[in-house]
C-alpha positions in Angstrom: -16.0 -60.0 -12.5 -16.5 -57.6 -9.6 -19.7 -55.6 -9.3 -19.2 -52.4 -6.6 -22.8 -51.7 -4.8 -23.4 -48.5 -2.7 -24.5 -49.2 0.5 -26.3 -46.2 2.2 -25.7 -45.5 5.8 -28.6 -44.5 7.9 -26.6 -42.5 10.4 -26.4 -39.7 8.0 -30.1 -39.5 7.0 -31.0 -38.9 10.6 -31.6 -35.5 11.9 -28.8 -34.5 14.2 -29.7 -34.0 18.2 -28.9 -30.6 19.5 -30.7 -28.0 22.0 -34.6 -28.1 22.1 -36.0 -25.1 21.5 -32.8 -23.1 20.8 -33.1 -20.9 17.2 -31.9 -22.9 14.6 -30.1 -20.1 12.6 -27.6 -19.9 15.3 -25.9 -22.8 14.1 -24.1 -22.4 11.0 -22.1 -24.9 9.4 -18.3 -24.7 9.9 -17.2 -26.1 6.5 -15.1 -28.6 8.2 -14.7 -32.2 6.5 -16.2 -35.1 8.7 -14.6 -38.1 7.4 -15.5 -41.7 8.4 -12.7 -44.1 9.3 -13.0 -47.9 9.2 -11.0 -50.4 11.3 -9.2 -51.2 7.5 -8.3 -47.6 7.1 -6.6 -46.9 10.2 -3.3 -48.8 9.7 -3.6 -47.0 5.9 -4.4 -43.5 7.6 -1.5 -43.6 10.6 0.9 -44.4 7.8 -0.3 -41.8 5.3 -0.9 -39.0 8.3 2.5 -39.1 9.1 3.5 -38.4 5.3 1.1 -35.5 5.1 2.4 -33.7 8.1 5.5 -33.5 6.5 3.5 -32.2 3.3 1.2 -29.9 5.5 1.7 -26.2 5.0 1.3 -23.3 7.7 -1.7 -22.3 5.6 -3.6 -26.0 6.2 -3.3 -25.5 10.2 -4.2 -22.3 10.1 -7.4 -23.0 8.1 -8.0 -26.4 10.4 -8.1 -23.6 13.4 -11.1 -22.3 12.3 -13.6 -25.0 13.7 -12.2 -23.8 17.2 -13.4 -20.3 17.1 -16.7 -19.9 17.7 -19.1 -18.8 14.0 -20.3 -15.3 16.3 -16.4 -14.9 16.9 -15.6 -15.9 13.1 -18.1 -13.4 11.8 -16.6 -10.4 14.2 -13.1 -11.1 13.2 -14.2 -10.8 9.6 -16.3 -7.8 9.8 -13.4 -5.7 11.8 -10.6 -7.3 9.4 -13.0 -6.0 6.3 -13.2 -2.5 8.0 -10.0 -2.2 8.7 -9.2 -3.3 5.2 -11.7 -0.6 3.8 -10.1 2.1 5.9 -6.6 1.6 4.8 -7.8 1.0 1.1 -9.2 4.2 1.2 -6.8 6.0 3.2 -3.8 4.5 0.4 -6.4 5.5 -2.5 -6.3 9.2 -1.3 -2.6 9.5 -0.3 -1.8 8.4 -3.6 -4.3 10.8 -5.3 -3.4 13.5 -3.3 0.4 12.9 -3.4 -0.7 13.0 -7.6 -2.3 16.4 -7.7 0.8 17.9 -5.3 3.4 16.6 -7.0 2.0 17.7 -10.8 0.9 21.3 -9.4 4.3 21.3 -8.1 6.1 20.8 -11.8 3.7 23.0 -13.5 3.9 25.9 -11.3 7.3 25.4 -10.0 9.5 24.5 -13.0 8.4 27.8 -14.6 9.0 30.0 -11.4 12.3 28.5 -11.0 13.4 28.9 -14.6 12.3 32.8 -14.3 14.3 33.3 -11.2 17.0 31.7 -12.5 16.9 34.1 -15.4 16.7 36.8 -13.0 19.7 36.0 -11.0 22.0 35.8 -14.4 20.7 39.2 -15.3 21.4 40.6 -11.5 24.9 39.3 -12.1 25.7 40.3 -15.7 24.8 44.0 -14.0 27.4 43.6 -11.3 29.7 42.3 -14.1 29.3 45.1 -15.4 29.4 47.9 -12.6 32.7 46.2 -11.9 34.1 46.4 -15.3 33.2 50.2 -14.9 34.7 50.8 -11.9 37.9 48.9 -13.2 38.0 51.6 -15.8 37.5 54.3 -13.7 40.2 53.6 -11.6 42.9 52.8 -14.6 42.4 55.7 -16.4 41.1 58.3 -13.4 40.9 61.3 -15.7 38.7 60.2 -18.0 35.9 60.2 -15.4 35.9 64.3 -15.3 36.4 64.6 -19.1 33.3 62.3 -19.5 30.7 63.8 -17.2 31.3 67.3 -17.8 33.6 69.4 -19.7 35.7 72.5 -17.9 35.0 75.8 -19.0 37.8 78.4 -19.7 38.3 80.7 -17.1 37.8 84.5 -18.1 
């Protein structure tokens, strides 16, 4: 039977050498994954790396680029992106709420106004029609106008 034994590597237990006297808060972890390749894994990793390139997406490549950009620049980019996102988000929210207020106000005030205006236009059209009919009747019967207005008195 085969028994597996973990052999700790002292290299990972040692503290990394860095510039002396510098502030340790400046250096942050970049969340990159470091893997160690042994000679046995090199041959297998070369064949699998070609397969990984085919399955690698644009997003994976973009995420891998974060190790190139320094942490201070990444933080600055993140702040600018977040502030831009907040500004655009609040602008769109305000615009949507404004459009809602304007559209409901237009419906509540505009629709009754348009209906009243149409009704008034219908009344005006009916009055014009009645005036035209009256004028037509006067043209057809010319003597009826004088008899309707005032009767003539006999002369003495």
